[in-house]
N, C-alpha and C positions, 0 to 999 in steps of 0.2 A: 357551807356554801349557800348563799341566798339565791333564791330563784327570782330572776327579774320579771317584771310585769309582761313584757313581750313574750317571753318563753311560756308563761302561764296561759296567755291567750292562744299561742300556737298549739299548746297541748289540748286546749279545749276544742280547737278546730280539728285537729287530728283525731281526737276521740270521737267527735260527732260524725265525721266522715266515715271512720271505721264502723261506728255503730250503725249508721244508715246502710252501709254495704252489707254487713252481716245480717241485720234485721230483714233487709230485702231478700237476701238469698234464703234465709230461714222461712220467710213468708211464702216464697215460691214453692218451697218443699212441702210446707204444711197446708197451705190454703188454696193453691191454684190447682184446679182439676188435673189430675195426672201427675202432679209434681211429686207427691209422696210415693206413689207406685213406681214412678220412673226412678226415683232415688233407690228404692228397695231393689228394683231390677238391676240398676247399675252396681250396687253393692254386691248383689249376687254374682254378677259377672266377674267382679274383682275378687271373689271368694273371701269377702270380709265376713268374719264369724257372725252368726245370728243376724243376718242382713235386715230383718224387719226391725229388731230392737236397736241395732246400730244406726239405721236410717232415722228412727225416731229420736234417738239421742242426739245425733248430729243436727237434725232439724230444729230441735228444741234449744240446743246450745247456741246455734246460730241466730235463731229468732230472739230468744230471751236475752242471750248475751249481747246481741246487737242493741236491743231496747235498753238494757242496763247501761251499756256504753254511751248510747245516745243521751240518756238522762244523767249520766255521771253518778250512777249508784253501783255499789259493790264493784267498782271499776277494776280493782286488782284481781278479784276472783274471776270476773267476766273475761278479762284479758288472758288470764291463765288458762281457762277452759277453751277459749278460742285459739290460743297458741297450740294447745294439744290437738284441737280439731284441724288446724292448718298443717301441723307437722305430719299428721296421718295422711292428709291430702297430698302433701309434698312427696312423701315416700311411697305411698300406695298408688298414686295416679300420675303426678306431674313429672317427677324426676326422670323417668324413663323416656319422656318425650323431649328432653333437652330444655334449653333456656327459653326459647321463643313461645310466647303465649299464643301466637297464631297457629302453632303446631301442637297445642295442648300442653306446653311446657310450664315451667315453674316460675316464670318471670313475675306474674301477678301475685302468686302465693308468697313469693319472697318479699315483695313490697308490703303485703298485709302482715306477714310475720314481723318484719322490721318495725312497722308502725305499732303493732301490739306490744312488742318488747319495750318500745319507748314509753308507751302508756303504762305498762306494768311497772317499770322502774321509776317513772316520774310522777305518776298519779293522774288525776282527772283534769287538772288545769284550773283556770280561774273560776269558771262558772260550772257548777254541778249541783244537781239536786241533792246528792249525797252530802256535800259540804253544808248546804243550806239546812238540811234536816239535822245533821250532826250538831251544827252550831245552835240550832233552835232547841233541840231536845236534850242535849248532853251537857248543858252548862250547869 
């Protein structure tokens, strides 16, 4: 099945928006004063194992994975790691709060998961640094 041009542009848009969202949330956790300690404290309250290392892992996955998605590099791996991140958030935090995001529910996480699955299955889209580098260096 051939991928039409419009679907490739829409994948690029989806990937870039998801990348920005995840990079921003990772940035908040890693670089904003109190962001990382707040994440560690939250993970401690949730009884997530080794909260310090878990918070570091989540923060790096969201920041680096978001940057890689935004650039269109290692897109499938980035999507996969971010899917795992969101599944943990879904089951550990949001599911018990119901659907509505206004009540801490899983509405937004579900949208992020759906978008990540689309990118995982279909690739980076029309414009990506990964494609550019692959075409330039692997011919």
